[in-house]
matplotlib code that plots the C-alpha trace (Angstrom):
import matplotlib.pyplot as plt

x = [7.2, 10.9, 13.1, 15.1, 12.2, 12.7, 16.6, 19.1, 21.7, 25.3, 28.6, 27.6, 24.1, 23.1, 20.2, 18.5, 16.8, 13.9, 13.1, 9.3, 7.4, 4.2, 1.4, 1.4, 5.1, 5.2, 6.0, 3.1, 3.5, 2.8, -0.5, -2.8, -3.2, -2.4, -6.0, -8.2, -11.1, -9.7, -12.2, -13.0, -10.1, -7.7, -8.9, -8.5, -5.0, -4.2, -5.6, -3.5, -0.5, -1.2, -1.5, -4.0, -6.8, -7.5, -8.8, -7.2, -4.7, -3.3, -2.6, -5.1, -4.6, -4.0, -5.4, -2.1, 0.3, 0.7, 1.7, 4.9, 5.6, 6.8, 5.3, 7.3, 6.1, 7.0, 8.3, 9.4, 7.5, 8.4, 11.0, 10.5, 12.9, 15.8, 15.3, 11.5, 10.2, 6.7, 8.1, 11.4, 11.9, 11.6, 14.6, 15.5, 18.6, 17.0, 13.6, 13.9, 10.6, 9.5, 10.2, 7.4, 9.1, 8.1, 8.1, 7.7, 11.1, 12.7, 11.5, 12.3, 10.0, 7.1, 6.8, 10.3, 12.4, 15.5, 17.4, 16.9, 18.9, 21.7, 22.7, 23.8, 25.7, 28.9, 28.9, 27.1, 27.1, 24.0, 22.5, 22.8, 19.6, 17.6, 19.0, 18.5, 14.7, 14.1, 15.6, 13.6, 10.4, 11.0, 11.8, 8.7, 6.6, 8.4, 7.8, 4.3, 5.0, 3.5, 0.4, -1.3, -5.1, -6.8, -7.0, -3.5, -2.5, -5.0, -2.2, -0.4, -3.3, -3.7, -0.1, -0.4, -3.6, -1.8, 0.9, -1.3, -3.3, -0.1, 1.5, -1.4, -3.3, -1.0, 0.4, -2.9, -4.0, -1.0, -1.2, -4.9, -4.0, -1.4, -3.6, -6.2, -3.6, -2.4, -6.0, -6.7, -3.3, -4.1, -7.4, -5.9, -3.3, -6.1, -7.6, -4.2, -3.9, -7.5, -6.5, -3.3, -5.2, -7.5, -4.5, -2.9, -6.1, -6.3, -2.6, -3.4, -6.4, -4.5, -1.7, -4.3, -5.9, -2.7, -1.6, -5.1, -4.6, -1.1, -2.7, -5.4, -2.9, -0.8, -3.8, -5.6, -4.5, -5.6, -8.9, -9.5, -8.7, -11.0, -13.6, -13.4, -13.6, -16.7, -18.1, -17.3, -18.9, -22.0, -22.3, -21.8, -24.4, -26.7, -26.1, -26.7, -29.8, -31.0, -30.3, -31.8, -34.9, -35.0, -34.6, -37.3, -39.6, -38.9, -39.2, -42.6, -43.6, -42.6, -44.3, -47.5, -47.4, -47.1, -49.8, -52.0, -51.2, -51.8, -55.2, -56.2, -55.3, -57.3, -60.4, -60.2, -59.6, -62.6, -64.8, -63.8, -64.6, -67.8, -68.9, -67.9, -69.8, -72.9, -72.8, -72.5, -75.4, -77.6, -77.0, -79.6, -77.4, -74.8, -77.6, -78.7, -75.2, -74.4, -77.7, -76.8, -73.3, -74.8, -77.3, -74.5, -72.4, -75.4, -75.9, -72.3, -72.5, -75.5, -73.9, -71.0, -73.3]
y = [-45.1, -44.0, -45.8, -42.5, -41.1, -43.9, -44.8, -42.2, -43.2, -43.1, -44.8, -47.9, -48.2, -50.7, -50.1, -52.6, -51.1, -53.2, -52.0, -51.4, -50.3, -48.7, -48.3, -44.6, -44.2, -45.9, -43.8, -43.5, -45.2, -44.1, -45.1, -47.6, -51.3, -53.8, -54.4, -51.7, -52.8, -53.7, -55.3, -54.1, -55.7, -54.5, -51.0, -51.3, -52.4, -49.6, -47.1, -48.3, -48.3, -44.6, -45.5, -43.6, -45.3, -45.1, -41.5, -40.1, -37.3, -37.2, -39.9, -40.5, -38.8, -41.3, -40.8, -42.2, -39.7, -37.7, -40.6, -40.4, -36.7, -34.2, -30.9, -27.8, -24.0, -22.3, -19.3, -18.8, -16.9, -12.9, -12.1, -9.2, -6.3, -6.1, -2.3, -2.7, -1.5, -1.0, 1.3, 3.0, 1.4, -2.1, -4.3, -6.5, -7.8, -9.5, -9.9, -10.5, -11.1, -14.7, -16.4, -18.4, -21.7, -22.6, -26.4, -28.5, -29.5, -32.6, -35.6, -39.3, -42.2, -40.0, -38.0, -37.6, -34.5, -34.9, -32.9, -35.6, -38.1, -35.8, -35.2, -38.8, -39.0, -37.6, -40.1, -43.2, -42.9, -43.3, -46.4, -44.8, -43.1, -45.9, -48.3, -45.7, -45.0, -48.6, -49.7, -46.9, -48.1, -51.8, -50.8, -48.7, -51.5, -54.3, -52.5, -51.8, -48.0, -47.6, -50.0, -50.6, -50.9, -53.8, -51.8, -50.5, -52.5, -50.4, -47.5, -49.5, -49.5, -45.8, -45.1, -47.3, -45.4, -42.0, -43.2, -44.2, -40.8, -38.7, -40.8, -40.7, -37.6, -35.4, -33.7, -32.6, -31.6, -29.5, -28.0, -27.1, -25.6, -23.5, -22.2, -21.3, -19.5, -17.8, -16.8, -15.3, -13.5, -11.9, -10.9, -9.1, -7.6, -6.4, -4.7, -3.0, -2.0, -0.3, 1.5, 2.6, 3.8, 5.8, 7.3, 8.1, 10.0, 11.7, 12.7, 14.1, 15.9, 17.3, 18.6, 20.4, 21.8, 22.8, 24.6, 26.4, 27.5, 28.7, 30.6, 32.2, 33.0, 34.9, 36.8, 37.1, 40.9, 42.0, 40.2, 41.6, 45.1, 44.7, 43.2, 46.0, 48.6, 46.9, 46.8, 50.5, 51.4, 49.4, 51.1, 54.5, 53.9, 52.8, 55.8, 58.2, 56.2, 56.6, 60.4, 61.0, 59.2, 61.1, 64.4, 63.5, 62.6, 65.9, 68.0, 66.5, 67.1, 70.7, 71.2, 69.5, 71.7, 74.9, 73.8, 73.1, 76.4, 78.4, 76.5, 77.2, 81.0, 81.2, 79.6, 81.8, 84.9, 83.9, 83.3, 86.7, 88.4, 86.5, 87.4, 91.1, 91.0, 89.5, 92.0, 95.0, 93.7, 93.5, 97.2, 99.5, 102.5, 100.5, 99.4, 102.9, 104.2, 101.2, 102.0, 105.7, 104.8, 102.4, 105.1, 107.7, 105.2, 104.4, 108.2, 108.6, 105.8, 107.4, 110.8, 109.2, 107.5]
z = [-6.1, -6.0, -3.3, -2.9, -0.7, 1.8, 1.6, 1.2, -1.4, 0.0, -0.6, 1.5, 0.1, -2.3, -4.6, -6.7, -9.9, -11.2, -14.7, -15.2, -18.2, -17.8, -20.5, -20.0, -20.5, -23.9, -26.9, -29.2, -32.5, -35.8, -37.8, -36.1, -35.6, -38.5, -38.9, -40.2, -38.1, -34.6, -32.3, -28.8, -27.0, -29.6, -29.2, -25.5, -25.8, -28.2, -25.8, -22.9, -25.2, -26.3, -30.0, -31.9, -34.0, -37.7, -38.3, -35.1, -35.7, -32.1, -29.6, -26.9, -23.6, -20.8, -17.2, -15.9, -17.6, -14.7, -12.4, -10.5, -11.6, -9.1, -9.3, -9.1, -9.2, -12.5, -10.6, -7.0, -4.5, -4.6, -1.6, 0.6, -0.4, 2.1, 2.7, 3.3, 6.8, 7.8, 10.5, 11.0, 14.4, 13.0, 14.2, 11.0, 12.5, 15.7, 14.2, 10.5, 8.5, 8.3, 4.9, 3.6, 2.1, -1.4, -0.7, 2.5, 4.4, 3.3, 5.3, 5.6, 6.3, 5.2, 8.2, 10.0, 9.4, 7.7, 10.2, 12.8, 10.5, 9.4, 13.0, 13.3, 10.2, 11.5, 14.4, 13.3, 9.5, 7.2, 8.7, 12.3, 12.4, 11.1, 13.6, 16.5, 15.6, 14.8, 18.1, 20.0, 18.1, 19.2, 22.8, 23.0, 21.7, 23.6, 26.9, 26.0, 26.4, 22.8, 22.7, 19.3, 19.2, 17.4, 14.4, 14.4, 11.3, 9.3, 9.4, 6.8, 4.7, 5.0, 4.4, 1.0, 0.2, 0.7, -1.4, -4.3, -4.2, -4.0, -6.7, -9.0, -8.5, -6.3, -9.4, -10.6, -7.1, -6.6, -10.1, -9.4, -6.1, -7.5, -10.4, -7.8, -5.7, -8.8, -9.6, -6.2, -6.3, -9.7, -8.3, -5.6, -7.9, -10.2, -7.1, -6.4, -10.0, -9.8, -6.6, -8.3, -11.4, -9.1, -7.3, -10.6, -11.8, -8.5, -8.9, -12.2, -10.8, -7.9, -10.2, -12.3, -9.4, -8.0, -11.2, -11.3, -7.8, -8.6, -11.7, -9.5, -6.7, -9.3, -10.7, -7.4, -6.5, -9.9, -9.7, -6.2, -7.3, -10.3, -8.0, -5.5, -8.2, -9.7, -6.1, -5.6, -8.9, -8.1, -4.7, -6.2, -8.9, -6.2, -4.0, -7.1, -7.8, -4.3, -4.2, -7.4, -6.4, -3.1, -4.7, -7.1, -4.4, -2.5, -5.5, -6.3, -2.7, -3.1, -6.3, -4.9, -1.9, -3.9, -6.2, -3.4, -1.7, -4.9, -5.5, -2.0, -2.3, -5.6, -4.1, -1.1, -3.2, -5.5, -2.6, -1.1, -4.4, -4.8, -1.3, -1.8, -5.2, -3.6, -0.7, -3.3, -5.5, -2.5, -1.5, -3.3, -3.5, -5.4, -7.7, -8.5, -9.0, -11.2, -13.3, -13.5, -14.8, -17.4, -18.6, -18.9, -20.9, -23.2, -23.7, -24.6, -27.1, -28.6, -28.9, -30.5, -33.0]

ax = plt.figure().add_subplot(projection="3d")
ax.plot(x, y, z, "-o")
ax.set_aspect("equal")
plt.show()
């Protein structure tokens, strides 16, 4: 743990640096142990030192290699364009867009904002804020305005536990959360790209449709004229066909009427002739006269022969 997180370094501050060497920070050595067949404890020591064993091409990866690392994002958050307005009436001067900070604000003593300390620097110096907050804490505890419970000392343990977790696994946790955030952002970017792709396709289709409509608009008078001519021609042919059919029907009717009339007259004439002949045949004077005429004709034929 770095002391710079707890005590600010100024001109009047004294810092004691205690050199320490960790197993995970040791530089990996070449080759392996001197013994070709190390025992279990030698292998364990080599693992903590980060030295590869015989037959290993790379140094082993230690679980403590990310300890005391500070994670930082590879790229900052995108800023909102200065000329962006969701509505023309938006007042960006008095009501600007809230900026999302990339990192939490600086704090001291794990939880107190740094701005509370910097306000005392001009008056009391660097140590003034610590004395003030320390005296305030002692006053509240002394006057029993801030009463600790029986398990209040467990707070120190929880603080130490938080420091251990943040210093050991905090780097991996932040990296994993950032990767999950990037994956989610990329997912929404993919959705936006798909929507934009649909928009581009729709734009192309709309442009083609607009061009087609313009072409149709230019050729519409000619097309309407030709369509009207075709409709008139079709109507004329239909009327001619109707007139021809009606004339044929009427001619057929007149022809049938005349034929029926002629047939009726012929039948009546034949009936009249037959009745007259029958009446003359039944008359005896006509028979005698007819026989005399026949005899005279036969005589005339004999004389000629």
